[in-house]
N, C-alpha and C positions, 0 to 999 in steps of 0.2 A: 149416275155417279159422275162426279166431275173429275177433271184431270188435276193431279198434284204437280205443279211446276217444279217442285223440288226434285222430281225425277230427272229433270234435265241435268242436274249435277251428277247423277249416277252415270248418265251417258258421257258427260265430260270425263269422268274418272275412267270409264271403259276405253275412251279414245286415247288415253295416255299410253296404251299399249303400242300405238303408232308414234313415229317420230318425224313425220314429214311436216312441211309447212302447212299443208292442207289440214292435217290433224290439229296442229297448233291453233290455226284460225277457227276451226270448228269447236275446239275445247273452250276457247275464249268466248265464243258466241253462246254456247250452251251454258257456260258458267254464268254469264251475265243474265241470260233469260231465266235461269233458275232463281237468281236473286230478285230480279225485277218482278217475276211472276208471283213469288211468295209475298213480296211486299204488296203487290197489287191486290192479292186475295186477303191478306191479313189486315190491311189498312182500308179495305173496301175502296180502293182507288179506281175510279171508273173512267178516267180520261183515256180515250183511245185515239186522240188526234196525233198529228205529226210531231207535236212537241210533248207528248205524254212522258217520255223518258226524262227530258229536262225539267218538266213541271214537277215530276215526282221528286227528283233529287233536290230541286230548289225548295219545294215545300218542306221536305224533311230538314234541310239545312236551316230553314227559317223557324223551325219548331221551338217551342219553349222547353221541350223535352231534350235534355242533353244527349241521351242515347240516340234519339232520332237524328240529331244534328250530326253525330259521328257516322251513323249509317248513311245519311245523305251524302257526306263527303266520300265515303267508300264507294257508294253507288256511282257517284260522278267519276271516280277514278277508273272503275271497271267499265263504265260506259264509254269513256274515251278509248280504252284499249279495244273494246268491242268494235267501235267505229273504225279504228285502224285495221283490225283484222278483217272486217267485212268490206271495206272500201278502198284501202290504200294498198293496192297490189304491188306497188313498187317498193314498199317498205318491208324489210325482212322482219318476220316475227320470231323473237327469241324464246327459248324455253323458259326463261325467267318470267316472261309475261304470262305464260301458261300457268305456272305455279302461283303467281300473284293473283290471277283471275280466279282460280279454284279456291285458294285460301280466302280471298276477299268475299267471294260468294258465300262460302261456308260461314265466315264471320257474320255477314249480314243476316243470314238465315238463323244462325244460332243466337244472335243478340237482339233480335226483333222483340 
C-alpha cells in the first residue's frame, strides 16, 4: 500500500490546535507537501531533483489547461510561504499565512 500525501493536510489541521510559531511553520510545511504530493501522484510527476518544486509549478503554469495554470500559480504561492517557514527564521510567521496555506492546499487538491 502506498502513502496518500493528502494525509499531510490532516496533520496540518491537527496542528492548528497549537498557536506557536513552530506550529505555524509546521502547518505551512505540511500543507505545501500535501498539495505537492497529491499533484506528484495524480500527474505522475517523477522529477525528484533539487528543482522539482519549481519545475512542477512552472510546468503547470505553462499548461494549455487553464485549471492547471491556476493550480500552478497557487502552488508557487504556497511554495514561497513554505520556503519562508522552513528557512527564514528571522521572519515572523503570521496566522494568516497558516490559513492561506491550508486553504490553498485544499484548493489545489480539490480542483486538480
